[in-house]
C-alpha positions in Angstrom: -69.2 6.9 26.7 -68.0 6.5 30.5 -66.5 2.8 29.3 -64.7 4.9 26.7 -63.2 7.5 28.9 -62.7 4.6 31.1 -60.7 2.5 28.9 -58.4 4.9 27.1 -57.3 6.9 30.8 -56.5 2.9 31.4 -54.0 2.7 28.2 -53.0 6.1 29.3 -51.6 4.9 32.6 -50.5 1.1 31.4 -48.6 3.2 28.9 -47.0 5.6 31.3 -45.8 3.4 33.3 -44.5 0.6 30.6 -41.3 3.0 29.8 -38.8 0.1 29.0 -39.8 -2.7 26.3 -38.4 -6.2 27.2 -38.2 -9.3 25.2 -37.6 -12.9 26.8 -37.0 -11.4 30.4 -39.2 -8.9 32.8 -36.5 -6.5 34.0 -35.3 -4.9 30.6 -32.2 -2.4 31.3 -32.9 -0.5 28.5 -35.5 1.1 26.3 -35.5 -1.7 24.6 -34.4 -4.7 25.0 -34.3 -8.9 23.5 -32.5 -11.3 26.4 -33.0 -14.7 23.7 -30.9 -16.2 26.5 -33.2 -14.9 29.3 -30.4 -14.5 32.0 -30.6 -10.5 32.2 -32.9 -10.1 34.6 -31.9 -8.1 37.5 -28.4 -9.2 37.3 -25.3 -6.6 36.7 -22.8 -9.1 35.3 -21.4 -8.2 32.0 -20.9 -11.8 30.5 -24.5 -12.7 30.8 -25.2 -9.7 28.6 -22.8 -11.1 25.5 -26.6 -12.6 24.0 -27.8 -9.3 24.0 -28.8 -6.1 22.1 -30.1 -2.8 23.8 -31.2 0.2 22.2 -30.9 3.2 25.6 -32.5 6.0 26.1 -29.5 8.1 23.7 -30.2 6.3 20.7 -27.6 4.3 21.0 -27.3 0.1 20.3 -25.5 -2.8 22.4 -25.1 -5.6 20.3 -23.5 -8.4 23.4 -22.8 -4.8 26.1 -26.1 -3.4 28.2 -24.1 0.6 28.1 -23.4 1.2 24.8 -21.0 3.9 24.5 -21.7 4.7 20.4 -23.6 4.9 18.1 -23.5 1.1 17.4 -21.6 -0.7 20.0 -20.2 -4.3 19.5 -19.0 -7.0 22.0 -17.6 -10.2 20.1 -16.9 -10.5 16.1 -17.8 -8.7 13.4 -18.3 -10.1 10.1 -18.8 -8.0 6.9 -19.6 -9.3 3.7 -19.9 -8.0 0.7 -18.8 -10.2 -1.5 -14.9 -9.2 -2.6 -14.3 -10.2 1.4 -10.6 -12.1 0.9 -7.6 -12.7 2.5 -5.0 -9.5 4.2 -8.3 -7.2 2.7 -9.1 -3.5 4.5 -12.4 -2.1 4.6 -12.2 0.7 2.9 -15.0 4.1 2.2 -15.6 5.9 -0.7 -17.1 9.7 -0.5 -20.5 8.9 1.0 -19.0 6.5 4.0 -20.2 3.6 1.7 -17.9 0.3 3.4 -15.6 -2.2 1.0 -13.1 -4.8 0.9 -10.3 -3.6 -1.1 -6.5 -4.8 -1.4 -5.0 -2.7 0.2 -1.9 -0.1 -1.7 -0.4 1.2 2.0 3.5 -0.9 2.9 2.8 -3.2 -0.2 6.0 -3.5 -1.9 7.0 -3.8 -6.2 9.8 -5.3 -7.3 11.4 -4.6 -10.8 14.7 -6.1 -12.7 16.8 -5.6 -15.1 19.6 -7.1 -16.2 22.1 -8.1 -18.7 23.8 -11.5 -18.5 25.3 -11.4 -21.9 26.8 -8.0 -22.5 26.5 -5.4 -24.6 26.1 -2.2 -23.8 28.4 0.5 -23.7 28.6 4.0 -22.3 30.7 7.4 -22.1 31.8 9.6 -19.7 30.3 13.0 -20.4 26.7 11.4 -21.1 24.3 9.2 -19.5 23.1 6.7 -21.8 19.4 4.8 -21.0 20.1 1.2 -19.2 18.9 -1.2 -21.9 18.2 -5.2 -20.8 15.5 -7.5 -19.7 12.5 -5.9 -17.4 10.7 -8.4 -15.4 8.1 -7.8 -12.1 10.1 -9.9 -9.1 7.1 -8.8 -7.2 4.4 -7.6 -8.4 1.9 -6.9 -5.6 1.3 -2.6 -5.7 -1.8 -2.6 -8.8 -0.7 -0.5 -11.8 3.0 -1.2 -11.5 4.2 -2.4 -14.7 7.0 -3.5 -16.7 6.8 -2.2 -19.9 9.1 -3.3 -22.8 9.2 -1.6 -26.5 10.9 -0.4 -29.6 12.7 2.3 -26.9 13.7 -0.2 -24.0 12.4 -1.5 -20.7 11.6 0.4 -18.4 8.8 0.9 -15.4 5.5 2.1 -15.0 4.9 3.6 -11.4 1.8 5.2 -11.3 1.1 8.6 -9.3 1.6 8.7 -5.6 4.0 8.1 -2.7 7.1 5.4 -3.1 10.1 4.9 -0.7 12.1 3.7 -3.5 15.4 1.2 -3.5 18.2 1.1 -6.2 20.1 -2.7 -5.5 22.9 -4.4 -8.3 25.6 -4.3 -9.9 27.0 -3.4 -13.5 30.3 -4.5 -14.7 31.9 -3.2 -17.7 35.2 -3.9 -20.3 37.2 -1.7 -22.0 39.1 -2.0 -24.7 43.4 -1.8 -24.7 45.5 -2.4 -27.5 42.3 -5.4 -28.2 41.9 -7.1 -25.5 39.6 -6.9 -23.2 40.1 -6.0 -19.2 36.9 -6.4 -16.9 37.4 -3.0 -14.8 35.5 -2.0 -11.4 33.5 0.5 -12.4 32.5 3.6 -10.9 29.5 6.0 -12.1 26.6 7.8 -11.4 23.0 5.7 -12.1 20.2 8.7 -12.3 16.9 7.8 -12.5 14.7 9.4 -16.2 11.1 10.1 -17.4 10.5 8.6 -20.2 7.6 11.0 -20.3 10.3 14.0 -19.9 12.3 13.3 -22.2 12.7 16.6 -23.1 14.2 18.3 -20.6 17.1 15.4 -20.3 18.1 15.4 -16.8 17.9 12.5 -14.1 15.4 13.4 -11.9 17.4 11.8 -9.2 21.1 11.2 -8.9 20.4 7.3 -7.1 24.4 7.1 -6.6 28.1 8.0 -7.8 30.9 6.3 -7.2 31.1 2.8 -6.9 27.7 1.4 -8.0 26.3 -0.4 -4.6 23.1 1.0 -3.9 20.5 3.5 -2.6 17.2 4.5 -1.2 15.2 7.7 -2.1 11.6 8.6 -1.7 9.4 8.7 -5.4 7.2 11.1 -6.1 5.0 12.2 -8.9 1.2 13.8 -9.2 0.6 12.0 -12.5 2.1 7.8 -14.1 5.7 7.6 -15.6 7.7 5.3 -17.1 10.7 4.9 -15.3 14.2 4.4 -17.4 18.1 4.4 -16.0 20.8 6.1 -17.5 24.6 5.0 -16.0 27.4 7.8 -17.0 30.9 5.8 -16.5 33.5 6.9 -13.5 36.9 4.2 -12.8 39.0 3.8 -9.8 42.1 3.2 -10.2 43.9 2.3 -6.7 46.3 3.9 -6.6 46.6 7.5 -8.0 42.1 7.2 -6.7 39.1 8.0 -8.8 39.8 9.6 -12.4 37.9 9.2 -15.8 38.3 6.7 -18.2 36.3 5.4 -21.1 34.3 4.2 -23.4 33.3 0.2 -21.8 31.8 -1.5 -23.8 29.9 -5.4 -23.6 29.0 -4.0 -20.1 27.2 -6.6 -18.0 24.6 -5.5 -15.5 21.9 -6.4 -12.7 19.4 -4.0 -11.0 17.0 -4.7 -9.2 14.7 -1.3 -7.7 12.1 -1.9 -4.9 8.9 0.6 -4.7 7.4 0.1 -1.5 3.7 2.6 -1.2 3.1 4.9 1.5 
C-alpha cells in the first residue's frame, strides 16, 4: 500500500511540473509544441519556427509562428483542395461556414451584341419600336446572362442583381424622298424594356436621346428579365436644328450592351 501511495505521489509531482509538451525538443514554448527540425530550443529567432506547430494556453494554433494571434494563425502558403479549385476562383462560404472554390460573379462582364447589317428595319416618330436583329454574346463571363432568340425577336436575359450597364452603337436610317433612298444622320431615343413587363408599354430606362452615341447606367432588378432595345426617331438638320421627321426604313445598326456585375 505504501509503495502505491509513493508511486501516485511521484506521478502527481511529475505532472505538476510537466506544463508543456514538446516533440523533438527539450524546452517547448507552448502547451503543445512540435519542432520537426529540432532547431527551436532556447531561441526567439522567428525563422526557427517556420516548420513548427504550436497550441498555446488560449487554444490558439500557430503554424510557422510561436505567437498565434487567432484561432489558427499560419505564416506561409495555404493550399485548400476541394476538387473545385482552378485559376481565378474565389473561396466562398455558405450559411453554415462551409467553404468551396467558386467563380466570382463580381466585377466580371458579359457583352451582348445586336446588329443588322443588311437593313430592313423601319421606325416611326411617335411610337418606340423594338429593335430586331441578330443577337449574340461576344463575352459571357457572368453566369446566366444569355442571348435569347425566338419569334418575338432577340433579347438578352439578365438574372436578378445589380449591374453597371454600358450601351454603345450606332444606327443609320434611310428615308424615302420621291422614291429615292437617302441616307440621313439619325437622332432619336433609345430605350430599354423588359419582355416580362411588356404590358406597361414603357421603357425601364431611356438610355439616351438626340444623336446616338453611348450611355452608362445602373440596371437593377429583383427578378431575372428578358431585355430588349427600342427606338424612336428624331433627326438633325444642320441649319434649323433638331426636328422630327419620318418614318424611316431599311435601317442598319450595331449595338452592344456591356454588363458588369456589382
